[in-house]
NUPA-725825 format. One line per field, with one value per residue (C-alpha): x, y, z; residue in three letters. Coordinates in Angstrom, 1 decimal. Layout:
<atoms>
x X,...
y Y,...
z Z,...
r ala,...
</atoms>
This chain:
<atoms>
x -0.5,-3.9,-4.5,-7.9,-7.4,-5.2,-7.1,-5.5,-3.4,-1.1,0.6,3.0,3.2,5.9,5.9,8.7,9.3,11.5,14.3,14.1,12.6,11.2,9.2,9.7,6.8,6.1,3.9,2.4,-0.2,-1.6,-3.9,-6.7,-5.5,-1.6,1.1,3.7,6.4,7.8,11.4,14.3,17.1,16.5,15.2,14.3,9.9,9.1,7.1,6.1,4.6,2.6,1.6,0.3,-1.9,-3.0,-4.2,-1.4,0.4,-0.6,1.1,1.5,1.3,0.0,-3.5,-5.0,-7.4,-9.0,-11.2,-10.5,-12.2,-10.3,-10.6,-8.8,-7.1,-6.6,-7.6,-7.4,-10.8,-11.1,-8.6,-10.6,-13.7,-12.8,-11.6,-7.8,-6.5,-2.8,-1.2,1.6,4.8,3.7,0.7,-1.0,-2.0,-3.4,-1.4,-4.1,-6.9,-7.7,-7.7,-11.6,-11.1,-8.4,-10.2,-13.1,-12.1,-13.9,-15.9,-18.0,-21.0,-23.9,-26.8,-30.2,-33.4,-33.7,-30.3,-28.9,-30.5,-27.6,-25.1,-24.3,-21.3,-22.6,-19.2,-20.8,-21.7,-17.9,-16.4,-17.9,-17.2,-14.0,-13.2,-15.1,-12.8,-9.3,-10.3,-11.2,-7.9,-6.5,-4.8,-4.1,-2.0,-4.7,-6.1,-8.2,-9.1,-9.6,-5.7,-4.7,-2.4,0.6,1.1,1.0,4.1,5.1,3.4,0.2,0.0,0.9,-2.0,-4.7,-3.4,-4.2,-7.5,-8.4,-8.0,-10.0,-13.4,-13.7,-13.9,-11.5,-9.9,-6.4,-4.0,-1.0,1.5,4.5,7.5,5.1,7.7,10.4,11.8,9.8,11.1,11.2,8.0,6.4,7.6,6.1,2.3,2.7,3.5,1.1,-1.6,-0.4,-0.7,-4.3,-5.3,-4.9,-5.9,-8.9,-9.0,-7.3,-4.8,-1.4,1.2,4.3,7.1,10.2,14.0,13.6,14.2,14.3,10.3,9.8,10.9,8.6,5.5,4.9,4.3,6.1,8.5,8.7,12.0,12.2,15.4,16.2,12.3,12.2,10.5,13.7,12.0,9.8,10.1,8.0,9.7,9.2,11.8,14.7,17.4,18.2,20.9,19.3,16.7,19.6,21.6,18.6,18.0,22.0,22.0,24.9,24.2,24.3,27.1,28.7,27.7,25.2,22.2,18.9,17.7,14.1,12.3,13.6,11.0
y 5.2,6.0,9.0,9.9,11.3,9.2,7.3,9.3,12.2,14.3,17.9,19.8,18.0,19.5,18.4,19.6,18.7,21.7,22.3,19.0,19.3,15.9,16.5,19.0,19.9,16.2,15.0,11.7,9.8,5.8,4.3,2.1,-1.3,-0.3,-1.3,2.2,0.9,4.0,3.8,5.5,5.3,5.6,9.2,9.6,10.6,7.9,6.9,10.4,11.0,7.7,9.1,11.9,9.7,7.6,11.2,9.9,12.8,16.1,17.8,21.6,22.3,20.3,19.1,15.9,14.4,11.2,10.3,13.5,15.4,17.6,16.3,16.9,14.3,15.1,12.0,8.7,8.3,10.4,8.6,4.9,7.0,8.2,4.3,4.7,1.5,1.1,-2.1,-0.9,-3.3,-4.2,-5.8,-4.5,-8.4,-9.8,-13.2,-15.1,-14.3,-16.6,-15.6,-14.5,-12.9,-10.9,-10.3,-8.6,-7.2,-4.2,-4.7,-7.9,-9.1,-10.0,-12.4,-10.9,-10.8,-11.6,-12.2,-9.3,-7.4,-9.3,-8.7,-12.2,-12.3,-14.3,-16.5,-18.6,-16.0,-14.4,-17.5,-17.9,-14.5,-15.0,-18.2,-16.2,-13.6,-15.6,-17.6,-13.9,-12.9,-16.5,-16.6,-21.0,-21.5,-20.6,-23.9,-23.3,-19.7,-20.8,-20.6,-18.6,-15.9,-16.2,-19.5,-18.6,-18.0,-14.1,-14.5,-15.8,-13.1,-10.4,-12.1,-11.6,-8.0,-7.1,-9.3,-7.3,-4.2,-4.9,-5.6,-1.9,-1.8,0.6,2.0,2.2,-0.1,1.1,-1.5,-0.5,-3.1,-6.2,-8.5,-7.9,-10.5,-12.8,-16.3,-16.6,-19.0,-16.7,-13.6,-14.7,-15.2,-12.1,-10.6,-12.6,-11.1,-7.8,-8.5,-10.0,-6.5,-5.0,-7.1,-6.2,-3.0,-1.6,1.1,-0.3,1.6,-0.6,1.2,-1.2,-1.5,-4.4,-3.8,-7.5,-7.2,-4.1,-5.7,-8.9,-6.5,-3.2,-1.0,2.2,3.3,6.5,7.7,10.2,11.3,13.1,14.5,15.3,13.3,12.7,10.1,8.0,4.8,2.3,-1.1,-2.2,0.3,0.8,-1.6,-2.3,-0.1,2.9,2.8,2.3,5.6,7.7,6.6,7.1,10.1,8.7,9.6,13.0,13.0,13.0,16.6,17.7,19.6,17.3,18.0,18.1,15.1,12.5,10.3
z -16.7,-19.0,-20.2,-17.7,-14.7,-12.3,-9.3,-7.0,-7.8,-5.3,-6.6,-5.1,-1.5,0.9,4.9,6.8,10.7,12.0,10.1,8.2,4.6,4.7,1.4,-1.4,-3.8,-4.4,-7.5,-7.2,-9.0,-9.5,-11.3,-10.9,-12.2,-11.4,-9.1,-8.3,-6.4,-4.6,-4.3,-2.6,-0.2,3.5,4.5,0.6,2.2,1.2,4.7,5.2,1.9,2.5,5.8,4.1,2.0,4.9,6.5,9.6,9.0,7.4,4.5,4.8,1.4,-1.7,-2.6,-3.3,-5.8,-6.0,-8.7,-10.7,-7.8,-4.8,-1.7,1.3,3.5,7.2,9.3,8.5,8.6,5.7,4.0,4.3,3.8,0.4,-0.4,0.9,2.6,4.3,5.2,7.5,7.9,11.5,10.2,13.4,14.0,17.0,16.8,19.9,17.6,14.7,10.6,11.2,14.2,12.4,9.4,10.9,14.1,14.7,11.7,13.2,11.9,14.2,14.3,13.0,14.7,18.5,19.0,17.5,20.4,22.7,20.4,19.1,16.5,13.5,14.2,10.9,8.4,9.0,8.7,5.5,4.1,5.3,2.7,0.1,0.4,0.6,-2.1,-4.7,-3.9,-4.9,-1.0,-1.5,1.6,4.5,4.5,7.6,9.1,12.5,13.1,15.3,13.4,15.6,14.0,10.6,8.5,7.5,4.0,5.1,7.8,4.9,3.1,6.2,6.3,3.2,3.0,6.0,3.9,1.2,3.6,3.5,-0.1,-1.2,-4.6,-3.0,-1.4,0.4,1.1,3.1,2.7,2.3,1.4,4.4,6.0,4.0,1.9,-1.3,-1.7,1.0,-1.4,-4.3,-2.1,-1.2,-5.1,-6.9,-4.2,-5.3,-8.9,-7.9,-6.7,-9.8,-11.8,-9.8,-10.9,-7.6,-7.2,-5.8,-4.0,-2.7,-0.8,-0.8,-0.6,-2.8,-6.9,-7.9,-6.2,-7.6,-11.2,-11.0,-10.2,-11.1,-13.9,-13.1,-10.6,-8.7,-6.9,-4.6,-3.1,-0.2,0.0,-4.3,-7.0,-8.6,-11.7,-13.1,-15.2,-16.6,-15.7,-19.6,-20.1,-17.7,-15.7,-12.7,-13.0,-14.5,-10.7,-8.8,-10.5,-9.5,-6.1,-5.4,-7.7,-9.3,-13.1,-12.0,-10.6,-7.1,-5.0,-7.8,-7.4,-7.9,-11.4,-12.0,-12.6,-15.0,-17.1
r met,ser,ala,ala,ser,pro,leu,leu,cys,leu,lys,gly,val,ser,lys,ala,phe,gly,ala,asn,gln,ala,leu,ser,gly,val,asp,phe,glu,val,asp,ala,gly,glu,val,val,ala,leu,val,gly,asp,asn,gly,ala,gly,lys,ser,thr,leu,ile,lys,ala,val,ala,gly,val,gln,leu,ala,asp,glu,gly,thr,phe,his,phe,asn,gly,lys,pro,val,lys,ile,ser,ser,pro,gln,asp,ala,thr,thr,leu,gly,ile,ala,thr,val,tyr,gln,asp,leu,ala,leu,cys,asp,asn,leu,asp,val,val,ala,asn,leu,tyr,leu,gly,arg,glu,val,phe,ala,lys,gly,val,ala,arg,thr,ala,tyr,ile,ile,asp,glu,thr,thr,met,glu,gln,ser,ala,leu,lys,leu,leu,glu,ser,leu,ala,val,thr,thr,ile,gln,asp,val,arg,glu,pro,val,gly,ser,leu,ser,gly,gly,gln,arg,gln,ser,val,ala,ile,ala,arg,ser,leu,leu,gly,glu,pro,ser,val,val,leu,leu,asp,glu,pro,thr,ala,ala,leu,gly,val,ser,gln,thr,glu,gln,val,leu,his,leu,ile,arg,thr,leu,ala,asp,arg,gly,leu,gly,val,val,val,ile,thr,his,asn,leu,glu,asn,val,phe,ala,val,ala,asp,arg,ile,ile,val,leu,arg,leu,gly,arg,arg,val,ala,thr,phe,asp,val,arg,gly,val,thr,arg,glu,asp,val,val,ala,ala,ile,thr,gly,ala,glu,phe,gly,val,gly,ala,asp,ile,pro,lys,glu,thr,ala
</atoms>
């Protein structure tokens, strides 16, 4: 991470669901052009943290800064307005619609002039824009943008979902298990796309259980355990064993209390 202010910075974020303390004083940051992998066992608090950033669940405590300025995220619209896009694991695609329609669903482009008064969708402009967008992301596996999304492979569907998130020109993209249930070649496509996003200057946060993918694409790894941030690693100076130990708490001894973060 650079010496300048992080693109997105959270401090002291806490969230409880009744007696269950899902997050306890968690700090989190991602820089422009950086891929941060957020890892941890089930129940570690990963999804809760991401939902707080996405405005889906409000944090009980904590501060948020975006581009060095304090901000408040109380709704998904707040996050979108700031420039935060989220791609959830279910992708929320419409299988019966083609690639173009999925990309522009809710963002349709209408024809100018007289046709504009009749709300006629400008299919040609949307198709050309879709092709340019996929080309800019080096998505070469989708040959026909008029193909129904339901007939695409898992990797292609993930690419469409990620591309759609970029139409709002976000600065930060949150990806929830982007390679789940994908084959080897499809996973490679998605990982390449993630790296492309960072190369374009976006801050990318990836939630995943797959450490092989983490080491293939991430710059930093942040480990959550039992609702706390317990470790931060630079992928260039850490082993898989180190990360697994931080996730499970093995390096602290069985039954040990959660310590302060190790870096």
